[in-house]
C-alpha positions, 0 to 999 in steps of 0.5 A: 690239405694243401700239403696232401695236394702238394704231395700228390702232385710230386708223386704224379710228376715222379711217375711221369718222369719215370715213364718218360725215362722208360720210353727213352730207354726203349730201343727204336727199330734197328736191323743189324743184319739179314742172314739167309740160307743156304750158307748164311748169306748176308743181306742176300737171299734166294727166292723162297728161302728163309731170312733171319733178321737180327737187330733191336726193337723188332718186337711187335712186327706189323708189316714187311714190304719188299721193293716198295710193292710186295707185302710179305707174310710172316709168322708172329710166333717167330718174332722177338725184340732181337730177331724174326724170320720170314720167307722171300716170296717170288711172284711175277704177277706182283712184279718180283725181280732179281737184284738189290731192292729195298725192304721195309720192316714196321715194328712196334718200335718204328720203321726201318728200311734196308737193302737186300739182294734177291739172287737168281737161282740156277735154272733146272731142266726137269723134263723134255717133250717128247722124251726122245727128240727128233732132229728138225722138230720142236722140243719143249723144255720144262724146268725152273727159273728160266729168267733172263736167258742168255743162251741155249745151246745143243752140242755147243751150237746156239739154238733159237727158242721161244720162251713160253713161261719161266718154266717152259721153253720151245726150241727148234732142233737142227736137222743135223743134231746128233744123239747124246748131245748136251743141251745147255740153258744159261742164265745169270743164275747159272746153267742147266744141262741135259743130255738129249737122245734123238729118234732114229729117222730114216729118210725114205725120199725127199724127191731131190735125189736123197733117201733110201728110195729114189726112183718113184713110179706110179700105177693104176688109175692115175692121170699123171705123175711127176716125181720131180715137180719144182717148188716144194717145201725143200726143193722138188716134190711128187705130184700124183693126179687122179682124174676119176678113172676106176678101170683098175679100182686103185692107184698109187706110187712107189719106189719099190721094196728092198731092205728094211728101213729100220734095224731089228731093235726097232720093233715097237709099233707104238714108237714108230711114226711116218712123217710126210709133207702133204698138200693138194689142189683141193680140200677133201683130197684123200691120201692113201698111205700103204706100208708093206713088209718083207713078209708080204703084209700090208697096212694102210692109212687114209686121211683127207687134206683140210688145207691146200697149203703144205703141212707135215702129217705125222702118222703113228704106225699102230693107227694103220689098218689092214684092208688098205686102211679100211679094215678093223685090224690095226698095225699095233702088233706089226714089227716096224723093223720089217717095213720095206716099202711105202706107197702113196696114192689117192683113195678113189672112193671118197675124193674130189674128181680130179684130185692132185695130191702133192707130197715130199720128205717122206720119213720113217721115225722110231722113238 
């Protein structure tokens, strides 16, 4: 009996010793290399790219943590004792960043921490709005990886900008921008480039002696008119005052007709705009804008001022209507290349008395 007990104890001790030896032989978690696409980057990776981790004791992967705060998901089916694969995440809300940072792997054999460098991708420009830009107006740039911007240039000139997000930027275009200029957004990741084409912009008048129409006069039921009032958005401006007279039933101002503003190829009303800086002495003052063509056709557009402060009013040509803006036929079929006169006045039928309208920087724009 004693011999049997002794024999069993010897067998038990042998089993314990064998198991201990097995555990001693089991490798602890160790990472030899992290290899990422493209080009087999070593211990470096771009966001959203796959990384292959190579080493020993990697079986039974339980958790991956980047930068001590971002848990990374993985597919356990792509896990062996020698390697596994995961994808580098990038989420601003979770605090993702570029540069060298720790990454920790917890496997069935233990935990190991290494450093990996998250590289900043080259930015891209996918879209600009509007597609055809206008000098002096804002332009929205849409794209990817707009982080840590060092500069934005157009034709080599540095631009001011507002970063809306990592995929959207608003830039201010200079008034002297030239069509075909190259827009460049530069970050530590590289540069994104796009050729910018600009709209055709014709200055009708800025009331400072510039533009294709310079000598303005008024007509009809006006009380007073001054085409050289000082203190406008960019110098002098025009002021037309209507004090309630209805003797003629109309009023306005013009610098006359002449040659067309646009060339023959600018013939699409849906691409034609009138830009005018406006203000007034009272909210509710109603502007009456009239366009005449070399064929003797006229269309109008009427709008009320909702703020006495200066603002730029942009009007699409196809929104103009016949019968001085009160008709039912739009100017959608009008050939913009035939427009040769712009008139500005007060719509007498529905304006406060008196109304003093102010206007400046009249332009016709084709894009």
